[in-house]
N, CA, C and O atoms as a Tinker XYZ file with bonds, in Angstrom:
   408  protein
     1  N     88.325000   77.877000   79.995000    73     2
     2  CA    87.279000   77.917000   80.998000    64     1     3
     3  C     87.846000   77.412000   82.328000    63     2     4     5
     4  O     88.612000   76.449000   82.367000    81     3
     5  N     87.458000   78.073000   83.398000    73     3     6
     6  CA    87.918000   77.692000   84.725000    64     5     7
     7  C     86.907000   76.714000   85.323000    63     6     8     9
     8  O     85.696000   76.901000   85.207000    81     7
     9  N     87.412000   75.706000   85.942000    73     7    10
    10  CA    86.556000   74.707000   86.593000    64     9    11
    11  C     86.943000   74.590000   88.053000    63    10    12    13
    12  O     87.909000   75.202000   88.509000    81    11
    13  N     86.176000   73.798000   88.773000    73    11    14
    14  CA    86.496000   73.573000   90.184000    64    13    15
    15  C     87.877000   72.961000   90.352000    63    14    16    17
    16  O     88.474000   73.071000   91.423000    81    15
    17  N     88.393000   72.319000   89.312000    73    15    18
    18  CA    89.729000   71.734000   89.372000    64    17    19
    19  C     90.797000   72.816000   89.550000    63    18    20    21
    20  O     91.898000   72.526000   90.019000    81    19
    21  N     90.479000   74.060000   89.180000    73    19    22
    22  CA    91.432000   75.154000   89.356000    64    21    23
    23  C     91.820000   75.302000   90.824000    63    22    24    25
    24  O     92.937000   75.715000   91.136000    81    23
    25  N     90.909000   74.971000   91.711000    73    23    26
    26  CA    91.165000   75.135000   93.133000    64    25    27
    27  C     92.121000   74.081000   93.668000    63    26    28    29
    28  O     92.632000   74.208000   94.781000    81    27
    29  N     92.364000   73.045000   92.881000    73    27    30
    30  CA    93.374000   72.069000   93.271000    64    29    31
    31  C     94.758000   72.712000   93.242000    63    30    32    33
    32  O     95.687000   72.225000   93.887000    81    31
    33  N     94.891000   73.801000   92.496000    73    31    34
    34  CA    96.180000   74.482000   92.357000    64    33    35
    35  C     96.230000   75.785000   93.164000    63    34    36    37
    36  O     97.031000   76.670000   92.860000    81    35
    37  N     95.392000   75.905000   94.174000    73    35    38
    38  CA    95.443000   77.083000   95.030000    64    37    39
    39  C     96.824000   77.181000   95.654000    63    38    40    41
    40  O     97.354000   76.183000   96.142000    81    39
    41  N     97.411000   78.363000   95.645000    73    39    42
    42  CA    98.731000   78.513000   96.270000    64    41    43
    43  C     98.693000   78.098000   97.736000    63    42    44    45
    44  O     97.768000   78.454000   98.465000    81    43
    45  N     99.683000   77.357000   98.155000    73    43    46
    46  CA    99.727000   76.898000   99.541000    64    45    47
    47  C     99.983000   78.045000  100.511000    63    46    48    49
    48  O     99.762000   77.903000  101.713000    81    47
    49  N    100.444000   79.169000   99.998000    73    47    50
    50  CA   100.708000   80.316000  100.866000    64    49    51
    51  C     99.425000   81.042000  101.271000    63    50    52    53
    52  O     99.464000   81.894000  102.158000    81    51
    53  N     98.299000   80.727000  100.648000    73    51    54
    54  CA    97.046000   81.401000  100.994000    64    53    55
    55  C     96.526000   80.893000  102.329000    63    54    56    57
    56  O     96.571000   79.700000  102.631000    81    55
    57  N     96.038000   81.824000  103.104000    73    55    58
    58  CA    95.419000   81.450000  104.375000    64    57    59
    59  C     93.987000   80.998000  104.152000    63    58    60    61
    60  O     93.466000   81.086000  103.041000    81    59
    61  N     93.361000   80.519000  105.203000    73    59    62
    62  CA    91.982000   80.037000  105.057000    64    61    63
    63  C     91.002000   81.144000  104.662000    63    62    64    65
    64  O     90.016000   80.884000  103.972000    81    63
    65  N     91.270000   82.369000  105.095000    73    63    66
    66  CA    90.389000   83.484000  104.739000    64    65    67
    67  C     90.428000   83.787000  103.252000    63    66    68    69
    68  O     89.386000   83.905000  102.606000    81    67
    69  N     91.639000   83.914000  102.709000    73    67    70
    70  CA    91.774000   84.184000  101.279000    64    69    71
    71  C     91.189000   83.040000  100.451000    63    70    72    73
    72  O     90.499000   83.270000   99.459000    81    71
    73  N     91.472000   81.813000  100.867000    73    71    74
    74  CA    90.959000   80.652000  100.144000    64    73    75
    75  C     89.435000   80.663000  100.115000    63    74    76    77
    76  O     88.827000   80.452000   99.065000    81    75
    77  N     88.827000   80.909000  101.260000    73    75    78
    78  CA    87.362000   80.908000  101.341000    64    77    79
    79  C     86.736000   82.003000  100.492000    63    78    80    81
    80  O     85.754000   81.769000   99.788000    81    79
    81  N     87.305000   83.191000  100.560000    73    79    82
    82  CA    86.705000   84.306000   99.824000    64    81    83
    83  C     86.881000   84.120000   98.309000    63    82    84    85
    84  O     86.000000   84.503000   97.539000    81    83
    85  N     87.986000   83.548000   97.881000    73    83    86
    86  CA    88.182000   83.266000   96.459000    64    85    87
    87  C     87.173000   82.221000   95.999000    63    86    88    89
    88  O     86.574000   82.370000   94.934000    81    87
    89  N     86.979000   81.178000   96.779000    73    87    90
    90  CA    86.013000   80.144000   96.409000    64    89    91
    91  C     84.595000   80.709000   96.364000    63    90    92    93
    92  O     83.820000   80.364000   95.472000    81    91
    93  N     84.256000   81.564000   97.306000    73    91    94
    94  CA    82.932000   82.178000   97.320000    64    93    95
    95  C     82.733000   83.080000   96.104000    63    94    96    97
    96  O     81.699000   83.008000   95.440000    81    95
    97  N     83.707000   83.917000   95.814000    73    95    98
    98  CA    83.600000   84.819000   94.660000    64    97    99
    99  C     83.509000   84.029000   93.364000    63    98   100   101
   100  O     82.783000   84.420000   92.451000    81    99
   101  N     84.232000   82.929000   93.274000    73    99   102
   102  CA    84.202000   82.105000   92.079000    64   101   103
   103  C     82.804000   81.520000   91.865000    63   102   104   105
   104  O     82.357000   81.364000   90.728000    81   103
   105  N     82.125000   81.200000   92.953000    73   103   106
   106  CA    80.786000   80.614000   92.845000    64   105   107
   107  C     79.709000   81.654000   92.550000    63   106   108   109
   108  O     78.577000   81.305000   92.214000    81   107
   109  N     80.060000   82.917000   92.674000    73   107   110
   110  CA    79.109000   84.011000   92.425000    64   109   111
   111  C     79.663000   84.894000   91.322000    63   110   112   113
   112  O     80.392000   85.847000   91.597000    81   111
   113  N     79.332000   84.593000   90.102000    73   111   114
   114  CA    79.895000   85.348000   88.984000    64   113   115
   115  C     79.542000   86.822000   89.097000    63   114   116   117
   116  O     78.450000   87.191000   89.530000    81   115
   117  N     80.494000   87.654000   88.695000    73   115   118
   118  CA    80.298000   89.093000   88.721000    64   117   119
   119  C     80.641000   89.745000   90.048000    63   118   120   121
   120  O     80.548000   90.966000   90.178000    81   119
   121  N     81.034000   88.959000   91.030000    73   119   122
   122  CA    81.391000   89.514000   92.344000    64   121   123
   123  C     82.683000   90.325000   92.239000    63   122   124   125
   124  O     83.565000   90.010000   91.440000    81   123
   125  N     82.776000   91.354000   93.042000    73   123   126
   126  CA    84.010000   92.120000   93.159000    64   125   127
   127  C     84.668000   91.706000   94.462000    63   126   128   129
   128  O     84.062000   91.782000   95.531000    81   127
   129  N     85.889000   91.278000   94.362000    73   127   130
   130  CA    86.615000   90.709000   95.485000    64   129   131
   131  C     87.671000   91.695000   95.966000    63   130   132   133
   132  O     88.488000   92.158000   95.169000    81   131
   133  N     87.669000   92.024000   97.253000    73   131   134
   134  CA    88.685000   92.904000   97.822000    64   133   135
   135  C     89.807000   92.029000   98.359000    63   134   136   137
   136  O     89.637000   91.296000   99.334000    81   135
   137  N     90.953000   92.125000   97.702000    73   135   138
   138  CA    92.125000   91.330000   98.080000    64   137   139
   139  C     93.364000   92.198000   98.073000    63   138   140   141
   140  O     93.561000   93.004000   97.164000    81   139
   141  N     94.195000   92.038000   99.080000    73   139   142
   142  CA    95.466000   92.756000   99.124000    64   141   143
   143  C     96.660000   91.813000   99.075000    63   142   144   145
   144  O     97.742000   92.210000   98.642000    81   143
   145  N     96.483000   90.592000   99.502000    73   143   146
   146  CA    97.561000   89.606000   99.505000    64   145   147
   147  C     97.991000   89.311000   98.067000    63   146   148   149
   148  O     97.162000   88.976000   97.222000    81   147
   149  N     99.292000   89.438000   97.796000    73   147   150
   150  CA    99.795000   89.290000   96.430000    64   149   151
   151  C     99.510000   87.910000   95.838000    63   150   152   153
   152  O     99.061000   87.813000   94.696000    81   151
   153  N     99.762000   86.859000   96.587000    73   151   154
   154  CA    99.510000   85.509000   96.071000    64   153   155
   155  C     98.022000   85.313000   95.774000    63   154   156   157
   156  O     97.663000   84.701000   94.768000    81   155
   157  N     97.167000   85.828000   96.639000    73   155   158
   158  CA    95.725000   85.707000   96.434000    64   157   159
   159  C     95.283000   86.502000   95.204000    63   158   160   161
   160  O     94.469000   86.029000   94.411000    81   159
   161  N     95.821000   87.707000   95.052000    73   159   162
   162  CA    95.475000   88.536000   93.885000    64   161   163
   163  C     95.926000   87.872000   92.590000    63   162   164   165
   164  O     95.192000   87.853000   91.601000    81   163
   165  N     97.121000   87.336000   92.606000    73   163   166
   166  CA    97.660000   86.677000   91.414000    64   165   167
   167  C     96.778000   85.503000   91.012000    63   166   168   169
   168  O     96.437000   85.354000   89.839000    81   167
   169  N     96.410000   84.674000   91.971000    73   167   170
   170  CA    95.566000   83.525000   91.672000    64   169   171
   171  C     94.187000   83.976000   91.205000    63   170   172   173
   172  O     93.659000   83.438000   90.232000    81   171
   173  N     93.593000   84.961000   91.888000    73   171   174
   174  CA    92.260000   85.444000   91.519000    64   173   175
   175  C     92.249000   86.000000   90.094000    63   174   176   177
   176  O     91.297000   85.777000   89.347000    81   175
   177  N     93.296000   86.716000   89.724000    73   175   178
   178  CA    93.389000   87.228000   88.354000    64   177   179
   179  C     93.478000   86.080000   87.356000    63   178   180   181
   180  O     92.869000   86.120000   86.287000    81   179
   181  N     94.249000   85.053000   87.724000    73   179   182
   182  CA    94.430000   83.914000   86.824000    64   181   183
   183  C     93.109000   83.208000   86.515000    63   182   184   185
   184  O     92.933000   82.667000   85.423000    81   183
   185  N     92.186000   83.213000   87.471000    73   183   186
   186  CA    90.897000   82.572000   87.223000    64   185   187
   187  C     89.809000   83.609000   86.897000    63   186   188   189
   188  O     88.613000   83.340000   87.007000    81   187
   189  N     90.265000   84.794000   86.497000    73   187   190
   190  CA    89.392000   85.857000   85.975000    64   189   191
   191  C     88.365000   86.398000   86.968000    63   190   192   193
   192  O     87.239000   86.717000   86.585000    81   191
   193  N     88.745000   86.500000   88.229000    73   191   194
   194  CA    87.866000   87.145000   89.198000    64   193   195
   195  C     88.088000   88.645000   89.152000    63   194   196   197
   196  O     89.189000   89.107000   88.853000    81   195
   197  N     87.052000   89.399000   89.447000    73   195   198
   198  CA    87.155000   90.859000   89.516000    64   197   199
   199  C     87.701000   91.223000   90.888000    63   198   200   201
   200  O     87.088000   90.907000   91.907000    81   199
   201  N     88.849000   91.884000   90.916000    73   199   202
   202  CA    89.459000   92.219000   92.204000    64   201   203
   203  C     89.771000   93.702000   92.310000    63   202   204   205
   204  O     89.918000   94.414000   91.316000    81   203
   205  N     89.862000   94.127000   93.546000    73   203   206
   206  CA    90.286000   95.482000   93.879000    64   205   207
   207  C     90.983000   95.375000   95.234000    63   206   208   209
   208  O     90.664000   94.490000   96.028000    81   207
   209  N     91.911000   96.252000   95.495000    73   207   210
   210  CA    92.587000   96.268000   96.781000    64   209   211
   211  C     92.035000   97.354000   97.678000    63   210   212   213
   212  O     91.203000   98.159000   97.262000    81   211
   213  N     92.501000   97.368000   98.897000    73   211   214
   214  CA    92.045000   98.365000   99.861000    64   213   215
   215  C     92.266000   99.782000   99.353000    63   214   216   217
   216  O     91.379000  100.628000   99.463000    81   215
   217  N     93.446000  100.044000   98.795000    73   215   218
   218  CA    93.709000  101.395000   98.282000    64   217   219
   219  C     92.831000  101.708000   97.082000    63   218   220   221
   220  O     92.449000  102.860000   96.875000    81   219
   221  N     92.510000  100.706000   96.298000    73   219   222
   222  CA    91.586000  100.900000   95.178000    64   221   223
   223  C     90.195000  101.285000   95.667000    63   222   224   225
   224  O     89.531000  102.127000   95.064000    81   223
   225  N     89.760000  100.671000   96.752000    73   223   226
   226  CA    88.461000  101.017000   97.336000    64   225   227
   227  C     88.486000  102.465000   97.815000    63   226   228   229
   228  O     87.540000  103.219000   97.586000    81   227
   229  N     89.575000  102.845000   98.480000    73   227   230
   230  CA    89.691000  104.226000   98.955000    64   229   231
   231  C     89.701000  105.220000   97.794000    63   230   232   233
   232  O     89.062000  106.270000   97.861000    81   231
   233  N     90.424000  104.883000   96.743000    73   231   234
   234  CA    90.471000  105.759000   95.575000    64   233   235
   235  C     89.087000  105.901000   94.953000    63   234   236   237
   236  O     88.666000  107.011000   94.627000    81   235
   237  N     88.387000  104.802000   94.788000    73   235   238
   238  CA    87.030000  104.848000   94.225000    64   237   239
   239  C     86.110000  105.693000   95.103000    63   238   240   241
   240  O     85.277000  106.442000   94.593000    81   239
   241  N     86.261000  105.574000   96.416000    73   239   242
   242  CA    85.442000  106.367000   97.336000    64   241   243
   243  C     85.721000  107.857000   97.168000    63   242   244   245
   244  O     84.800000  108.674000   97.190000    81   243
   245  N     86.988000  108.205000   97.002000    73   243   246
   246  CA    87.353000  109.618000   96.792000    64   245   247
   247  C     86.786000  110.128000   95.474000    63   246   248   249
   248  O     86.191000  111.205000   95.425000    81   247
   249  N     86.971000  109.352000   94.404000    73   247   250
   250  CA    86.496000  109.783000   93.089000    64   249   251
   251  C     84.973000  109.888000   93.036000    63   250   252   253
   252  O     84.429000  110.674000   92.260000    81   251
   253  N     84.290000  109.099000   93.857000    73   251   254
   254  CA    82.828000  109.137000   93.910000    64   253   255
   255  C     82.308000  110.196000   94.888000    63   254   256   257
   256  O     81.099000  110.370000   95.036000    81   255
   257  N     83.233000  110.904000   95.555000    73   255   258
   258  CA    82.836000  111.941000   96.491000    64   257   259
   259  C     82.361000  111.426000   97.842000    63   258   260   261
   260  O     81.716000  112.161000   98.590000    81   259
   261  N     82.666000  110.192000   98.159000    73   259   262
   262  CA    82.251000  109.606000   99.436000    64   261   263
   263  C     83.194000  109.975000  100.574000    63   262   264   265
   264  O     82.783000  110.039000  101.732000    81   263
   265  N     84.452000  110.216000  100.245000    73   263   266
   266  CA    85.427000  110.701000  101.221000    64   265   267
   267  C     86.147000  111.891000  100.597000    63   266   268   269
   268  O     86.227000  112.007000   99.374000    81   267
   269  N     86.668000  112.770000  101.440000    73   267   270
   270  CA    87.337000  113.963000  100.935000    64   269   271
   271  C     88.775000  113.703000  100.526000    63   270   272   273
   272  O     89.281000  114.333000   99.598000    81   271
   273  N     89.435000  112.781000  101.211000    73   271   274
   274  CA    90.850000  112.534000  100.948000    64   273   275
   275  C     91.192000  111.089000  101.271000    63   274   276   277
   276  O     90.608000  110.472000  102.162000    81   275
   277  N     92.152000  110.571000  100.524000    73   275   278
   278  CA    92.654000  109.216000  100.717000    64   277   279
   279  C     93.767000  109.199000  101.763000    63   278   280   281
   280  O     93.888000  108.251000  102.539000    81   279
   281  N     94.567000  110.247000  101.774000    73   279   282
   282  CA    95.747000  110.309000  102.626000    64   281   283
   283  C     95.500000  109.952000  104.087000    63   282   284   285
   284  O     96.254000  109.145000  104.631000    81   283
   285  N     94.487000  110.504000  104.756000    73   283   286
   286  CA    94.308000  110.166000  106.180000    64   285   287
   287  C     94.107000  108.669000  106.410000    63   286   288   289
   288  O     94.553000  108.128000  107.422000    81   287
   289  N     93.453000  108.017000  105.494000    73   287   290
   290  CA    93.242000  106.568000  105.624000    64   289   291
   291  C     94.547000  105.811000  105.412000    63   290   292   293
   292  O     94.831000  104.838000  106.111000    81   291
   293  N     95.331000  106.260000  104.451000    73   291   294
   294  CA    96.632000  105.629000  104.220000    64   293   295
   295  C     97.522000  105.793000  105.445000    63   294   296   297
   296  O     98.203000  104.855000  105.858000    81   295
   297  N     97.513000  106.982000  106.019000    73   295   298
   298  CA    98.334000  107.219000  107.207000    64   297   299
   299  C     97.924000  106.314000  108.362000    63   298   300   301
   300  O     98.779000  105.830000  109.104000    81   299
   301  N     96.622000  106.079000  108.522000    73   299   302
   302  CA    96.159000  105.178000  109.577000    64   301   303
   303  C     96.583000  103.743000  109.277000    63   302   304   305
   304  O     97.030000  103.022000  110.170000    81   303
   305  N     96.444000  103.339000  108.035000    73   303   306
   306  CA    96.821000  101.977000  107.646000    64   305   307
   307  C     98.308000  101.752000  107.891000    63   306   308   309
   308  O     98.704000  100.686000  108.363000    81   307
   309  N     99.124000  102.735000  107.579000    73   307   310
   310  CA   100.579000  102.594000  107.736000    64   309   311
   311  C    100.995000  102.419000  109.200000    63   310   312   313
   312  O    102.099000  101.949000  109.472000    81   311
   313  N    100.136000  102.787000  110.131000    73   311   314
   314  CA   100.445000  102.621000  111.553000    64   313   315
   315  C    100.159000  101.203000  112.038000    63   314   316   317
   316  O    100.408000  100.879000  113.200000    81   315
   317  N     99.644000  100.370000  111.164000    73   315   318
   318  CA    99.355000   98.976000  111.513000    64   317   319
   319  C    100.431000   98.087000  110.895000    63   318   320   321
   320  O    101.433000   98.579000  110.377000    81   319
   321  N    100.215000   96.789000  110.954000    73   319   322
   322  CA   101.165000   95.862000  110.326000    64   321   323
   323  C    100.780000   95.538000  108.882000    63   322   324   325
   324  O    101.326000   94.604000  108.295000    81   323
   325  N     99.860000   96.287000  108.313000    73   323   326
   326  CA    99.419000   96.117000  106.930000    64   325   327
   327  C    100.488000   96.710000  106.015000    63   326   328   329
   328  O    100.787000   97.901000  106.107000    81   327
   329  N    101.062000   95.904000  105.144000    73   327   330
   330  CA   102.143000   96.356000  104.290000    64   329   331
   331  C    101.606000   97.014000  103.029000    63   330   332   333
   332  O    100.759000   96.454000  102.332000    81   331
   333  N    102.111000   98.212000  102.747000    73   331   334
   334  CA   101.791000   98.928000  101.510000    64   333   335
   335  C    103.101000   99.379000  100.874000    63   334   336   337
   336  O    103.940000   99.993000  101.533000    81   335
   337  N    103.269000   99.073000   99.601000    73   335   338
   338  CA   104.474000   99.522000   98.898000    64   337   339
   339  C    104.385000  101.019000   98.645000    63   338   340   341
   340  O    103.323000  101.536000   98.299000    81   339
   341  N    105.502000  101.709000   98.818000    73   339   342
   342  CA   105.547000  103.158000   98.614000    64   341   343
   343  C    105.104000  103.541000   97.203000    63   342   344   345
   344  O    104.425000  104.551000   97.017000    81   343
   345  N    105.489000  102.735000   96.206000    73   343   346
   346  CA   105.131000  103.046000   94.811000    64   345   347
   347  C    103.614000  103.004000   94.619000    63   346   348   349
   348  O    103.053000  103.808000   93.875000    81   347
   349  N    102.969000  102.074000   95.288000    73   347   350
   350  CA   101.515000  101.953000   95.173000    64   349   351
   351  C    100.842000  103.135000   95.851000    63   350   352   353
   352  O     99.883000  103.699000   95.323000    81   351
   353  N    101.341000  103.504000   97.011000    73   351   354
   354  CA   100.791000  104.661000   97.716000    64   353   355
   355  C    100.922000  105.916000   96.857000    63   354   356   357
   356  O     99.962000  106.671000   96.703000    81   355
   357  N    102.097000  106.134000   96.306000    73   355   358
   358  CA   102.323000  107.321000   95.480000    64   357   359
   359  C    101.406000  107.337000   94.263000    63   358   360   361
   360  O    100.892000  108.390000   93.886000    81   359
   361  N    101.199000  106.174000   93.646000    73   359   362
   362  CA   100.314000  106.078000   92.474000    64   361   363
   363  C     98.878000  106.419000   92.854000    63   362   364   365
   364  O     98.207000  107.168000   92.143000    81   363
   365  N     98.409000  105.877000   93.961000    73   363   366
   366  CA    97.037000  106.148000   94.406000    64   365   367
   367  C     96.864000  107.618000   94.751000    63   366   368   369
   368  O     95.864000  108.230000   94.377000    81   367
   369  N     97.836000  108.192000   95.467000    73   367   370
   370  CA    97.750000  109.616000   95.796000    64   369   371
   371  C     97.754000  110.477000   94.539000    63   370   372   373
   372  O     97.050000  111.485000   94.476000    81   371
   373  N     98.531000  110.094000   93.551000    73   371   374
   374  CA    98.553000  110.817000   92.286000    64   373   375
   375  C     97.197000  110.751000   91.590000    63   374   376   377
   376  O     96.678000  111.763000   91.120000    81   375
   377  N     96.635000  109.554000   91.530000    73   375   378
   378  CA    95.322000  109.386000   90.897000    64   377   379
   379  C     94.228000  110.124000   91.660000    63   378   380   381
   380  O     93.237000  110.566000   91.079000    81   379
   381  N     94.425000  110.248000   92.973000    73   379   382
   382  CA    93.459000  110.967000   93.812000    64   381   383
   383  C     93.707000  112.471000   93.765000    63   382   384   385
   384  O     92.973000  113.252000   94.372000    81   383
   385  N     94.746000  112.867000   93.039000    73   383   386
   386  CA    95.147000  114.271000   92.941000    64   385   387
   387  C     95.477000  114.871000   94.301000    63   386   388   389
   388  O     95.085000  115.987000   94.639000    81   387
   389  N     96.229000  114.059000   95.074000    73   387   390
   390  CA    96.733000  114.501000   96.363000    64   389   391
   391  C     98.250000  114.470000   96.285000    63   390   392   393
   392  O     98.823000  113.657000   95.559000    81   391
   393  N     98.900000  115.352000   97.029000    73   391   394
   394  CA   100.363000  115.387000   97.032000    64   393   395
   395  C    100.929000  114.084000   97.547000    63   394   396   397
   396  O    100.280000  113.367000   98.308000    81   395
   397  N    102.147000  113.783000   97.126000    73   395   398
   398  CA   102.825000  112.573000   97.594000    64   397   399
   399  C    102.920000  112.573000   99.111000    63   398   400   401
   400  O    102.985000  113.627000   99.744000    81   399
   401  N    102.928000  111.394000   99.674000    73   399   402
   402  CA   102.951000  111.233000  101.125000    64   401   403
   403  C    104.284000  111.650000  101.709000    63   402   404   405
   404  O    104.343000  112.092000  102.857000    81   403
   405  N    105.344000  111.520000  100.951000    73   403   406
   406  CA   106.697000  111.729000  101.470000    64   405   407
   407  C    107.195000  113.108000  101.166000    63   406   408
   408  O    108.319000  113.454000  101.532000    81   407
């Protein structure tokens, strides 16, 4: 069982935003937490929070028919300083049944 003491071991690499959102999600059972930071995702999984990343949200939107394609959003994201691993992009595009980006 996870207790408030778990937060004593929050990774020091987490920023105040990630820390706050993890604490909020922990206090609200059943919440779905959107996290992309690896350290934050790792910690959230360890305390059994439900998480999804930005690309996961885009994929779910495509599969639900809310958007026509994931690729245009990925291309916009790649023009920012938001880091996305090529393997993750390729996996999401495959699951979305879109051709590889490269």
